[in-house]
N, C-alpha and C positions, 0 to 999 in steps of 0.2 A: 952451414951457411943456409939462410933462408932462400928459397927459390921463388922468384916472382913469376906467377903464371902469365902467359901471353894474353894481351888484351884482344879479344875477338868481338868486334862490333860490326861485322859485315855479314849480310845475308845475300847470296847470289842465286838468282833464279834464271835458268837458261831455257828459252823456248827454242829447242834445237830444231824442231820441225819448221819453224818460221825461217831459220837461218839458211837451211838448205833447200827450202821451197817445195817440200813435198817429196814423197817416196818415188815419184816418177823421175826425179832428177838425180844428180850425183849426191847420194846420201853422205858420203865421206868427204865432201868438199870443205867442211868446216874444220879448221885445225883446233880442235877442242882444247888440247893441252896448252898450246900457245895462247889461245884466247884467255883462259883462266889465269895463266901466269902474267899476261899483259895487263889484265885488269888489276891483279894484285899489285903489280909495280906502279900502275897509275895512281891507285888509291894511296899507297905509301908515299909516293912522291908529292902528292897533293895534300898530305896530312889528314886525309879523311878516315883512313882505317889501317890498322896494322895486322889484322888477321880475320880469316873467315870463320864464322861460327856455323854457317849453313851454306852448303853448295848443292843445288839440285838441278838436274837436267831432265827435261820432259820430252818424251818421244815414245814411239812404239818399239820398245827394245827387243821385242820378239822378231822383228824384221831381220832376215838373214844378214843384210848389209851392215846392220848396227854392230855386229861383232868386231868390226874394225876399230871401234871406239873403246874397246875393253882396256887396253893399256893406259889410255889417257884417263879413263874413269878411275882406275885403280891408283895410278900415280898421283892424280890431282885431288884425291879425297872427295870425289864427286858422287853424290847419291843419284843413281838413275831411277827416275820415277816412271813406271810403266803406265801408259795412258790407254784406257779402254774407252771405246766409243759408246758402249751399252746400247747398240742398235743404230740403224742407219739414220734415225730421226735426230740423234744427238750430234751436234756439230761443235767444233772448237773445244773438244774435251780437254786438250792440254791447257788451254787458256783458263778453263774453270778450275782445274787442279792447281795450277800455278797461283791463281788468285786466293783460293782457299788456304793454301800453304803459307803464302806471304802474310796474309792477315792473321793467321794463327801464330806465326813467329812474332809479328808486331805486338800481339796481345800477350803472349806467354813469356816473351824474352825482352823486357824493356831496355836491357843493356845493349841490344842490337839496334844501332842508330842509323846505319847506312844500308840501304836496300838497292841492289844492282839488278836491273831488269834487262836481260840480254834478249832483245826482241825489237822488231820494228812495228809490231801490230798496234794499230790505233785503238783496238778494243781494250787496251790496258790503261787508257786515260782515266777512267773512274778509279782504278786501283791507285794510280799516282796521287790523285786528289785525296783519297782516303788516307794514304800513308802520310801525306802532308798534314792532314788534320790531326794525325797521331804524333806529330812532331818529328817525323823521320826525314832523312836526307835521301833523295831518290836520284840514282844515276841510271841513265839509259845507254846501252851499247847496242848498236844496230849493225847489220851487215852492209856490204858495199856492192854485192852482186846485183846487176840490173834486173834480174828476175826473181830475187828473193831477199828478204830481210831488210829492205830499205825502210827507214824510219818514217812513220806517219808524222806529218809536220806538227800536229797538235801534241802528240806524245813527246817529240823532241823539244817543243817549246815549253812544256810544263815541267820537264825534268830540271833538277838542280844542276845537273851536269850531263852533257851529251857527248858520246864518243862513237867513232866509226871503226869497225873491224876491217882491216886490210886483208887482201887475199893471202898474205903471208902470215897472218895471225897477229900482226901488230895492231895496237890500239891507239888511235889518233884522236886528239881533241878536235871538236868541231862546233862551230857556232850553230845554235838552233835557227831554223828558218824564221826570217823576220815576220812573215805572214802569220805564223803560229803565235808569236809573241803579241802581235797586234790584235788578234782575234780571240785570245784566251778570255775566259769569262771573268777572271779576277786578277787585279794587279799583283796580289800576293802570290798567285800561282804562275803568272806570266813571266816573272823575272827570272832570267837565267844568269847566275853569277859568272864572273870572269873565269876563263880557263884555269882550272886548279894548277897550282905551281907553288914552289917554295916561297915566292914573294907575294902571291895573290892574297888579297884580304877583302872582307866584305865592305860594301858601302854602308852608309848610315841606314839607307832604306832596306838593304839586305839584313842588317842586324835587327832592325825593328820588325821585319817580317819574320825572322827566326823567333824572336821573343813572342810574337803573336801566335805562331804555330805551336810553340812549346807550351804556352799558357793554356791555349784552348784544347790541346791534345794530350796533356798529361794529367791523368786523374789524381786528385788530392793535392795538386800543387797550390790551389787557392784555399786559404783559410780565412773565413769571414770576408771573402771578397778581396783579400790581399795575397800577394805572391810570396811563396817561400823562397827567399833569396838564395839559399844554399843549393836548392835543387835546380833552380833556373841557371844560376852561375855555373854549376857543374856541367850542365848540358851545353851551354854556350862555349865553355872552354874546350869541351870535347870536339865540338864542331869546328871552332876556330882557335886552336891553341895559342896562336900568336897575336890575338886581338882581344881587347877588353873594352869596357865602357869608358875607360880613360882616354882611349883613342878618339872619342867623340866629344871630348871637352867636359866630361862630368867626373866628379871626384868619387862617386860611389855608384853601385848598381841601383840603389834606391833613387838617387837623384836622376839617373838616366831614365828610369821607368816613369818618374813623375813628369819629367820634361818632355819626353818623346812618345810615351805610350799611354799616358793618362792612367797609370797603375801605381799602386803603393806596395811597399815591402811589408810583409808580416813580421812584427817584432814581438816575440813572446814576452809576457810579463815575467820579470825576474823576482824571486822572493826577496823581501827586504829583511835585513838583520834587526835585532833588537837594539 
């Protein structure tokens, strides 16, 4: 009997230093195993992803207190990324490593469509924008401790989904701050979809925004200025399995693009018989 491999379309990047607020605090305060399991469950329930292709956690793993995370790292399939400062003049070394790795996965693994950034650091706003331009769905999970990990309002507002980590490791959906949505630079980036759930679906504006991001961020999807319908349709179905162009009153993907996005479907010429 043929075995169907699991679909792994999620990449998770954990800014562990941000969550526990620096090595002068309680380094082991973050329930890493419960955090990862909670995010896995949330993505499956929301229909966003069924498996992690990449899981990386960034910290100074040579710090003695970090040994407490060893069981969680081994059991959760987490790759610990050692962060070096390369001298006192270099700050935010973990942030730089995380950005480089995330963009590398986005470029090298096009089948990875969901990027989870576990951090509250507003310095990752440009990374979210770049991932959006590449057609990726970005989820932000931040901490809830008053002194560490609280999400920057702009970061939460730009994310496609925003969740908060409870002290017990539970992951709870949370609405992005209204001020971030109002002040974001672009309406394409500012929109935060409804809380993911079995019945949640995109609005017409969400669907149009997704089309725009996929078309502008997927190399080779345009042929002579027209969209390859099979590639676009595949990515839309992966993002919203229960939604299609028919839900917005159009009979085909081509008619949806023409009516709502000012785009056309590429139709290859078929050879004619004698």
